[in-house]
DRENNUKOL-390901 format. One record per residue (C-alpha): x, y negated, z. Coordinates in steps of 0.05 Angstrom, whole numbers, plus 5000, padded with zeros to 4 digits. Example, Ala and Ser with C-alpha at 12.3 -4.5 7.8 and 13.67 -1.06 7.14 Angstrom:
BEGIN
524650905156;527350215143;
! end
This chain:
BEGIN
547782816005;545083005939;543383645954;539283366010;535682955961;534383525921;530983785981;526883396003;524183375923;522584005929;519383985997;515583355971;511183965933;508884115997;501683896012;498284206086;491684156115;490483626162;489284236219;496884526193;499483736203;496483736272;499984356288;506484166252;506583526286;504183726358;509384356354;514983866344;513983286393;517483436460;514283326530;516682766562;522182846617;518682656676;520382036719;519281646788;514481016784;510580536836;503280766838;500780136802;504280326748;501281076745;493981006721;491481336654;498981706659;499282596671;502182666743;508883146739;508083436811;503483616862;500983106918;499683446977;496083227045;501583087104;497082717145;489482837172;484482237139;481281947175;487082057232;481882177280;474482057294;472681377260;465480947268;462080867207;458480317232;458479647268;455379837338;456180227405;459780847419;456181247468;453681987497;447182127459;443382377515;443581757550;440281307488;432981397521;428480907484;429780197521;435180447560;440579927591;447180117589;453079667613;459079547567;465779777585;470179607532;471279507452;474279907397;476579537340;479679797277;487379847281;486279697367;482480247396;479380487462;483980907498;479980987563;475481487570;467581407565;462981677617;454881767625;450881227621;456480787594;456780347524;463580177485;463779637429;465979917367;466979667303;467079997226;472480347221;474380387295;476580997338;471581507373;473381397450;473182007488;467182267510;461781887465;458782297410;453981877373;453181057344;447880647363;447380187301;446879357325;440379337292;437079917344;439779457391;440178857435;445578587480;444078257541;451977927562;455578607583;450479037576;446079287511;439779557500;436580257464;429579877421;430480457372;428981207378;435781557371;436882267328;443082497306;446682227253;452482247209;455181587231;460881897256;467481987200;469482667231;477282687229;480982967171;472782917136;477182747073;482283087067;487483507127;494283647133;496884177074;490284077020;492783936961;488983346929;492483226862;494883796823;500883646764;498283616702;492483176720;490782476694;490981936733;484481526744;484380906794;480681426832;487381876842;491381296860;486581136914;486981766935;494981846935;494881166967;490581467032;495982077026;501381577041;505181596975;508080836941;509881186882;509781916845;513182236782;508882236712;510182356650;511981656619;508781356547;513181506484;516680866457;513280786392;517280476340;513080236275;515380006217;511179726157;513779666078;512179216018;514778645970;507078435972;506878316041;507077726084;507477566153;500377366191;500276596200;505076506137;501976066091;498876366034;501176525973;498276835900;499277625885;501677745968;497978056022;498377996090;501178476131;495778836173;498979486193;504379266245;499078876284;493879416274;498380056284;501579746347;495179656385;492480426361;499280656396;497880186457;490780266461;492781206472;498780966520;504380846480;508680306488;509280046415;513079536388;512179316320;519979306292;519078886223;517879046144;522979276098;522279006022;522679545963;529579625976;532980225992;538179996041;533179526079;528780186089;534680496120;537079896164;530379956192;528980726206;535780726239;534080176283;528680556309;533081156326;532680886402;523880986408;521481626412;516881706357;517281306287;511981146252;513580866178;506580436147;507280386065;511380676010;510081336023;507981465948;511881655895;511881085852;519380685827;519480215885;517380735941;523280795975;520881126049;522081796032;528781785991;532081346051;529581786092;532782436055;538881946047;539181876118;538682686135;532082726157;527783336153;521483396114;516383836154;510683576099;509583096051;502983116022;495483216063;489183496029;486982906062;482382286038;484581796055;491581886069;493382376024;500682116015;502582136095;508582596111;511882816179;519282886194;525382856236;531182416231;536282566287;531882886328;525482396329;518982576298;517182076246;510382076212;509781716140;502581336137;499781066073;499180336057;492380146051;489879806114;484180326128;488080936104;493380726153;488380566213;485281346198;490981716191;493581426256;487681656288;488282336268;496182436261;500081926311;494781936375;495982756380;503882556373;503482006429;498382486473;503983136462;508782656488;504582496549;503883106569;495583096547;494483776513;492083496445;488784036399;489884216332;482684256316;479683556324;473783386373;467083266328;460482996349;454283256317;449882726300;444682496243;446182256187;441181566162;442481556086;445382026044;452182296025;454182745964;458783345957;465083305978;471183565929;477483825948;479883406005;477683456072;474382766079;473282326135;468681616121;468680996160;460980976195;456880556237;453281036295;447880806340;442681256393;435681116371;429681416416;435381896445;438082106371;444881886354;443681646275;450581526235;450281106176;456281156125;460480466103;457580246036;464580226011;469380706027;475380405990;481780426031;484279746023;477879456055;478579136139;470479056135;468279626134;473279936182;472679386227;464679566238;466080376236;465880616308;466081386288;469481786225;464982196188;467282886177;466883226099;468683846099;473384106040;468784245981;461784176028;455084055997;451183375996;448083236051;440582846057;437582346103;436982676176;441483216165;446383386217;454083176207;460183176251;463982566266;469782366306;468181766346;473581166354;470380826405;463580746450;457080856418;451080426433;443980356438;439880046385;432479786396;
! end
């Protein structure tokens, strides 16, 4: 055990870049085994099988309008055609249409044999058992041809696609009631700190409400995970270890707080005592330098700083790719960043990559971004107002109003008058 703690202490000196950290996490997190789910539970998940059409859609030529099935050659202006029957959706007409006849038809009903045209109700008048053509007719698209949507053997959905509601409709139309998907990870969230109170508890002098548990759960669930806040451990090694062990039934473990190296920070030493294998112990990142990552009993463990804004930002940068990898969504080590114009100014950046909270809006066709005035990592109001994280590279020069900057988008950007 002493040797493990020693190894931990040595590894704790390792600082990596954000790209290196994301690469380590992505490489270490396994893709979940596929499982069968009913279609209603497959939205926004990656499909693990090909969906191949086993029938034609539509199964036959169908009417796209309410009206009359006829032969186009019989549709001279003012022609009067006897109505010899009806074709309804689910109750087709089984006979054959002969010349100078009409069959009443509803939308979605099978076009009878012998018919090649649909006269809309609006283009006709009915008189008892006959109808009269009141508008000139030309070839139209009112007949949906057999197999127009898909035919037997067509590849409808490919393995690896992210299922949208439209994909689910397509799979249902193909006759599928369930399909194989890559399930979301079960994520355990643990918070840490003697100074924290549960939200809703009576305020106490010297204490802060624990916002990280709820915020991280909401973030992970927004990315598609099945996340659960397991509770909070105080600044006690045994309590921290007990919560870590209880989290081993989950796929990914997130621990917020206790990530520094102070006298009362026991998270990483407890991780070492449980024979956890540390991959990195610090990141050249602002905010988020104390973030760390390792493997405990085969489960990925991501440690986040305790300050709320730091925890939120590092979760976006580190936890999100872990969730996406587990769900086979192919996250990239390099972040996707959008170019915007700076509304304000920023001083030169130092030796750590930085992500600043900012608010972006589209004005006159250009996306402008304003940095939050106070970037303190404990503040939640600037975080709640932010919809982007402004990226500052290592040793980046100062930028002035109107200069281009790159940002990571947190939520949709609106238009501002």
